DOVEXZA-282744 format. One record per residue: x, y, z of N, C-alpha, C, O in turn; residue in three letters; residue number from 1. Coordinates in steps of 0.2 Angstrom, whole numbers. Layout:
(rec (X,Y,Z),(X,Y,Z),(X,Y,Z),(X,Y,Z),"ALA",NUM) ...
This chain:
(rec (-220,-86,-17),(-224,-80,-18),(-228,-81,-24),(-225,-84,-29),"MET",1) (rec (-235,-80,-24),(-239,-82,-29),(-243,-75,-31),(-246,-72,-27),"ARG",2) (rec (-243,-74,-37),(-247,-68,-40),(-253,-70,-44),(-253,-75,-47),"PHE",3) (rec (-258,-66,-44),(-264,-67,-48),(-267,-61,-50),(-267,-56,-47),"SER",4) (rec (-270,-61,-56),(-274,-55,-59),(-281,-57,-58),(-284,-62,-61),"LYS",5) (rec (-285,-53,-54),(-292,-54,-53),(-296,-52,-59),(-294,-48,-63),"ARG",6) (rec (-302,-55,-59),(-306,-53,-65),(-309,-46,-64),(-311,-44,-58),"ILE",7) (rec (-308,-42,-69),(-311,-35,-69),(-306,-31,-66),(-307,-25,-65),"GLY",8) (rec (-300,-33,-64),(-295,-29,-61),(-289,-28,-66),(-287,-33,-69),"ASN",9) (rec (-286,-22,-66),(-280,-21,-71),(-273,-23,-67),(-268,-23,-70),"ARG",10) (rec (-273,-24,-61),(-267,-25,-57),(-266,-32,-55),(-271,-36,-54),"PHE",11) (rec (-260,-34,-53),(-258,-40,-51),(-259,-40,-43),(-257,-34,-40),"TRP",12) (rec (-260,-45,-40),(-261,-45,-33),(-258,-51,-30),(-258,-57,-33),"GLN",13) (rec (-254,-50,-24),(-251,-56,-21),(-256,-60,-18),(-260,-58,-14),"VAL",14) (rec (-256,-67,-20),(-261,-71,-17),(-258,-75,-11),(-262,-76,-6),"VAL",15) (rec (-252,-78,-12),(-249,-81,-7),(-242,-79,-6),(-238,-77,-10),"THR",16) (rec (-240,-78,1),(-234,-75,2),(-231,-80,8),(-234,-80,14),"LEU",17) (rec (-226,-83,7),(-222,-87,12),(-216,-84,13),(-211,-84,8),"ILE",18) (rec (-215,-81,19),(-209,-77,20),(-203,-82,22),(-197,-79,22),"GLU",19) (rec (-203,-88,23),(-198,-92,24),(-194,-93,18),(-197,-96,13),"ASP",20) (rec (-188,-92,18),(-184,-92,12),(-180,-99,12),(-176,-100,16),"HIS",21) (rec (-182,-103,7),(-179,-110,7),(-173,-111,2),(-170,-116,2),"THR",22) (rec (-171,-106,-2),(-166,-107,-7),(-159,-106,-3),(-159,-102,2),"CYS",23) (rec (-154,-110,-4),(-148,-109,-1),(-144,-103,-4),(-145,-102,-10),"HIS",24) (rec (-140,-100,0),(-136,-94,-3),(-130,-96,-6),(-127,-101,-3),"ARG",25) (rec (-128,-93,-11),(-121,-95,-14),(-117,-89,-13),(-118,-84,-14),"THR",26) (rec (-110,-91,-12),(-105,-86,-11),(-102,-84,-17),(-98,-79,-18),"ALA",27) (rec (-103,-88,-23),(-100,-86,-29),(-102,-80,-32),(-108,-78,-31),"ASP",28) (rec (-98,-75,-34),(-100,-69,-36),(-96,-67,-42),(-90,-65,-42),"SER",29) (rec (-99,-67,-48),(-96,-65,-54),(-97,-58,-55),(-94,-55,-60),"SER",30) (rec (-102,-55,-51),(-103,-48,-52),(-99,-43,-47),(-101,-37,-48),"SER",31) (rec (-95,-46,-43),(-91,-41,-39),(-86,-37,-44),(-82,-40,-47),"ALA",32) (rec (-87,-31,-44),(-83,-27,-48),(-76,-26,-46),(-75,-25,-40),"GLU",33) (rec (-72,-26,-51),(-65,-25,-49),(-63,-18,-46),(-59,-18,-41),"THR",34) (rec (-66,-13,-48),(-65,-6,-45),(-67,-6,-38),(-64,-3,-34),"ASN",35) (rec (-73,-9,-36),(-75,-9,-30),(-71,-13,-25),(-69,-11,-20),"TRP",36) (rec (-69,-19,-28),(-64,-23,-24),(-57,-20,-23),(-54,-20,-18),"LEU",37) (rec (-55,-16,-28),(-48,-12,-28),(-49,-7,-22),(-44,-6,-18),"ALA",38) (rec (-54,-4,-22),(-55,1,-16),(-55,-2,-10),(-52,1,-5),"ASN",39) (rec (-58,-7,-9),(-59,-11,-3),(-52,-14,0),(-50,-14,5),"LYS",40) (rec (-48,-16,-5),(-42,-19,-4),(-36,-14,-3),(-30,-16,-1),"PHE",41) (rec (-37,-8,-5),(-31,-3,-5),(-28,-2,1),(-22,-2,2),"ALA",42) (rec (-32,-2,7),(-30,-1,13),(-26,-7,16),(-20,-6,19),"GLY",43) (rec (-28,-13,14),(-24,-19,16),(-18,-20,12),(-13,-21,15),"ILE",44) (rec (-18,-18,6),(-12,-19,2),(-7,-13,3),(-1,-14,2),"LEU",45) (rec (-9,-8,6),(-4,-3,8),(1,-5,13),(7,-3,13),"ARG",46) (rec (-2,-9,18),(2,-11,24),(5,-18,23),(10,-20,26),"TYR",47) (rec (2,-22,18),(5,-29,16),(5,-30,9),(1,-34,6),"SER",48) (rec (9,-26,5),(9,-27,-2),(11,-33,-5),(10,-35,-11),"PRO",49) (rec (14,-38,-1),(16,-44,-4),(11,-49,-3),(12,-55,-5),"SER",50) (rec (5,-47,-1),(-1,-52,0),(-3,-55,-7),(-3,-51,-12),"MET",51) (rec (-4,-61,-8),(-5,-64,-14),(-13,-64,-16),(-17,-63,-11),"LYS",52) (rec (-15,-65,-22),(-22,-65,-23),(-26,-70,-19),(-32,-69,-18),"PRO",53) (rec (-22,-76,-18),(-26,-81,-14),(-28,-78,-7),(-33,-80,-4),"SER",54) (rec (-23,-74,-4),(-25,-71,3),(-30,-66,2),(-34,-65,7),"GLY",55) (rec (-31,-62,-4),(-36,-58,-5),(-43,-61,-6),(-48,-59,-3),"LEU",56) (rec (-42,-67,-9),(-49,-71,-9),(-51,-73,-3),(-57,-73,-1),"ARG",57) (rec (-46,-75,2),(-48,-77,9),(-51,-71,12),(-56,-72,16),"ALA",58) (rec (-48,-66,12),(-51,-60,15),(-58,-58,13),(-62,-56,17),"LYS",59) (rec (-59,-59,6),(-66,-57,3),(-71,-62,6),(-77,-60,8),"ALA",60) (rec (-69,-68,7),(-74,-73,10),(-75,-71,17),(-81,-71,20),"VAL",61) (rec (-70,-70,21),(-70,-68,28),(-74,-62,29),(-79,-61,34),"GLU",62) (rec (-73,-56,25),(-76,-50,27),(-83,-49,24),(-88,-47,27),"ARG",63) (rec (-84,-51,17),(-91,-50,14),(-94,-57,12),(-100,-56,9),"TRP",64) (rec (-91,-62,13),(-95,-69,11),(-95,-70,4),(-100,-73,1),"GLY",65) (rec (-90,-67,0),(-90,-67,-7),(-84,-71,-9),(-78,-70,-7),"VAL",66) (rec (-85,-76,-14),(-80,-80,-17),(-77,-77,-23),(-82,-75,-27),"LYS",67) (rec (-71,-75,-24),(-68,-72,-29),(-65,-77,-34),(-62,-82,-31),"LEU",68) (rec (-64,-76,-40),(-60,-80,-44),(-53,-77,-44),(-52,-72,-41),"SER",69) (rec (-48,-81,-46),(-41,-79,-45),(-40,-73,-50),(-37,-68,-47),"HIS",70) (rec (-43,-73,-55),(-43,-67,-60),(-46,-60,-56),(-43,-55,-57),"ASP",71) (rec (-51,-61,-53),(-54,-55,-50),(-50,-53,-44),(-49,-47,-44),"GLN",72) (rec (-47,-57,-40),(-42,-56,-35),(-36,-52,-38),(-33,-48,-35),"ALA",73) (rec (-33,-55,-43),(-27,-52,-46),(-28,-45,-49),(-24,-41,-47),"TYR",74) (rec (-34,-44,-52),(-35,-37,-55),(-37,-33,-49),(-35,-27,-49),"MET",75) (rec (-40,-35,-44),(-42,-31,-38),(-35,-29,-34),(-35,-24,-31),"ALA",76) (rec (-30,-33,-35),(-23,-32,-32),(-19,-27,-36),(-16,-22,-34),"LYS",77) (rec (-20,-28,-43),(-15,-24,-47),(-17,-17,-47),(-13,-13,-47),"ARG",78) (rec (-23,-15,-47),(-25,-8,-47),(-23,-4,-41),(-20,1,-42),"LYS",79) (rec (-24,-6,-35),(-22,-2,-29),(-14,-2,-29),(-11,2,-26),"PRO",80) (rec (-11,-8,-31),(-3,-8,-31),(0,-3,-35),(5,0,-34),"MET",81) (rec (-3,-2,-41),(-1,4,-46),(-1,10,-42),(3,14,-43),"GLU",82) (rec (-7,11,-38),(-7,18,-35),(-2,18,-29),(1,23,-28),"LEU",83) (rec (-2,13,-25),(3,13,-19),(10,13,-21),(14,18,-19),"VAL",84) (rec (12,10,-26),(19,10,-29),(21,17,-32),(26,19,-32),"GLN",85) (rec (16,19,-36),(17,26,-39),(18,31,-34),(22,36,-35),"GLY",86) (rec (14,31,-28),(15,36,-23),(22,35,-20),(26,40,-19),"VAL",87) (rec (25,29,-19),(31,28,-16),(37,30,-21),(42,34,-19),"GLY",88) (rec (36,29,-27),(41,31,-32),(41,39,-33),(46,42,-33),"ILE",89) (rec (35,42,-32),(35,49,-32),(38,52,-26),(41,58,-27),"GLU",90) (rec (38,49,-21),(41,52,-15),(49,52,-15),(52,56,-12),"GLN",91) (rec (52,48,-19),(59,48,-20),(61,54,-24),(67,56,-23),"PHE",92) (rec (57,57,-28),(59,63,-31),(60,69,-26),(63,74,-28),"THR",93) (rec (57,68,-20),(58,74,-15),(63,72,-10),(64,76,-6),"HIS",94) (rec (67,67,-11),(72,65,-7),(78,70,-6),(81,72,-1),"LEU",95) (rec (80,73,-12),(85,78,-12),(83,84,-8),(87,87,-5),"ARG",96) (rec (77,87,-9),(75,93,-6),(74,91,2),(75,96,6),"SER",97) (rec (73,85,3),(72,83,11),(79,84,14),(80,86,19),"TYR",98) (rec (84,81,10),(91,82,12),(94,89,13),(97,91,18),"GLY",99) (rec (92,93,8),(93,100,9),(90,104,15),(93,108,18),"GLN",100) (rec (84,102,16),(80,105,22),(84,103,28),(84,106,33),"GLU",101) (rec (86,96,29),(90,94,34),(96,98,35),(97,100,41),"LEU",102) (rec (100,99,30),(106,103,31),(104,110,32),(108,114,36),"LEU",103) (rec (99,113,30),(97,120,31),(95,121,39),(97,126,42),"LYS",104) (rec (92,116,42),(90,116,49),(95,114,53),(96,116,59),"SER",105) (rec (100,110,51),(106,107,55),(112,108,51),(114,103,48),"ASN",106) (rec (115,114,51),(120,115,46),(127,111,47),(130,109,42),"PRO",107) (rec (128,108,53),(134,104,54),(133,97,53),(137,93,54),"THR",108) (rec (127,95,51),(125,88,50),(128,86,43),(130,90,39),"SER",109) (rec (127,79,42),(129,76,36),(124,72,33),(120,68,36),"ILE",110) (rec (122,74,26),(117,70,22),(121,68,16),(123,72,12),"VAL",111) (rec (121,61,15),(124,59,8),(119,54,5),(116,50,8),"VAL",112) (rec (117,56,-1),(112,52,-5),(116,49,-11),(119,52,-14),"ILE",113) (rec (116,42,-11),(119,39,-16),(114,36,-21),(109,33,-20),"GLN",114) (rec (116,38,-28),(111,35,-33),(116,32,-38),(122,33,-39),"CYS",115) (rec (113,27,-42),(116,24,-48),(113,26,-54),(107,28,-54),"ALA",116) (rec (117,26,-59),(114,28,-66),(112,22,-69),(115,17,-70),"ASP",117) (rec (105,22,-72),(102,17,-75),(99,20,-82),(94,23,-81),"SER",118) (rec (102,19,-87),(100,21,-94),(98,29,-93),(93,31,-96),"ASN",119) (rec (103,32,-91),(102,39,-90),(98,42,-85),(97,48,-84),"GLY",120) (rec (95,38,-81),(91,40,-75),(95,38,-69),(98,34,-68),"ASN",121) (rec (93,43,-64),(96,41,-57),(92,37,-53),(86,38,-53),"HIS",122) (rec (94,31,-51),(91,27,-47),(93,27,-39),(99,26,-38),"VAL",123) (rec (89,28,-35),(91,29,-28),(93,22,-25),(91,17,-26),"PHE",124) (rec (99,22,-21),(102,16,-18),(102,17,-11),(99,12,-8),"GLU",125) (rec (104,22,-8),(104,23,-1),(105,30,1),(107,34,-2),"ARG",126) (rec (104,31,8),(105,38,11),(108,37,18),(107,33,21),"ILE",127) (rec (113,42,19),(116,42,25),(115,49,29),(116,54,25),"TYR",128) (rec (112,49,35),(111,55,38),(114,55,45),(113,50,49),"VAL",129) (rec (118,60,47),(121,60,53),(120,67,56),(123,72,54),"SER",130) (rec (115,67,60),(113,74,63),(118,76,69),(120,72,73),"LEU",131) (rec (119,82,69),(124,85,74),(121,84,81),(125,82,85),"GLU",132) (rec (115,85,82),(112,84,88),(113,77,91),(112,76,97),"ALA",133) (rec (113,72,86),(113,65,88),(121,62,90),(122,57,92),"CYS",134) (rec (125,66,88),(132,64,89),(134,66,96),(133,71,99),"LYS",135) (rec (138,61,99),(141,62,106),(146,67,106),(150,68,101),"ALA",136) (rec (147,71,111),(152,76,112),(159,72,114),(159,67,116),"ASN",137) (rec (164,75,112),(171,72,113),(173,74,120),(174,80,122),"ASP",138) (rec (172,69,125),(174,70,132),(181,69,133),(184,70,139),"GLU",139) (rec (185,66,128),(192,65,129),(193,58,132),(199,56,133),"GLY",140) (rec (188,54,134),(189,48,137),(188,42,132),(188,36,134),"ASP",141) (rec (187,43,126),(187,38,121),(180,35,120),(179,30,117),"GLY",142) (rec (175,38,124),(168,35,124),(164,38,119),(158,36,118),"SER",143) (rec (166,43,115),(162,47,110),(161,42,104),(165,38,103),"ASN",144) (rec (156,43,101),(154,39,95),(155,43,89),(154,40,83),"LEU",145) (rec (157,49,89),(158,53,83),(164,51,80),(170,50,83),"ARG",146) (rec (164,50,73),(170,48,69),(174,55,68),(171,60,68),"LEU",147) (rec (180,54,67),(185,59,66),(183,63,59),(183,69,59),"LYS",148) (rec (181,59,54),(179,62,48),(174,58,45),(175,53,42),"ASN",149) (rec (168,60,47),(162,56,45),(161,55,37),(160,49,35),"ASP",150) (rec (163,60,33),(162,59,26),(167,54,23),(165,50,19),"GLU",151) (rec (173,54,26),(178,49,24),(176,42,26),(177,37,22),"GLU",152) (rec (173,41,32),(171,35,34),(165,32,30),(165,26,28),"LYS",153) (rec (161,37,28),(155,35,24),(157,33,17),(155,28,14),"VAL",154) (rec (162,36,14),(165,34,8),(168,28,8),(168,24,3),"ALA",155) (rec (172,26,13),(175,19,14),(170,14,15),(171,9,11),"GLU",156) (rec (165,15,18),(159,10,19),(155,9,13),(153,3,12),"ASN",157) (rec (155,14,9),(151,13,3),(155,12,-4),(152,11,-9),"TRP",158) (rec (161,11,-3),(165,10,-9),(164,3,-11),(168,1,-16),"ALA",159) 
């Protein structure tokens, strides 16, 4: 493209325009913002949180044709992982109320939540749920799956 300012004219004018673009396109992108990348990768990382930054770099080339540096991919992974893991940790705070709701709606069921103490904080280890509706009835033929005393059996298994 060539511009020229004509004599007696205050404006620039396009003199020559060649629409064929001969420059090669580069995929390197130092301007790809981490926040934008984090938003784009959040959905991927929610379902595959163990994906490494190299995998994210490959996804960026595949989807948008953009080459990311290792640092860009690392930062783009770190931000959504903080959100995803934060949501998961927050859900553990509702586990006891979930167990109480189960017992309220199924009074003869069993819910056992086991936690460990770590520096004065309760750390979730496991949960055992035995719903009354899922237990087999005692037919007297020995084919039932219900334990004689579920709570004792749970305590034996978890000791």
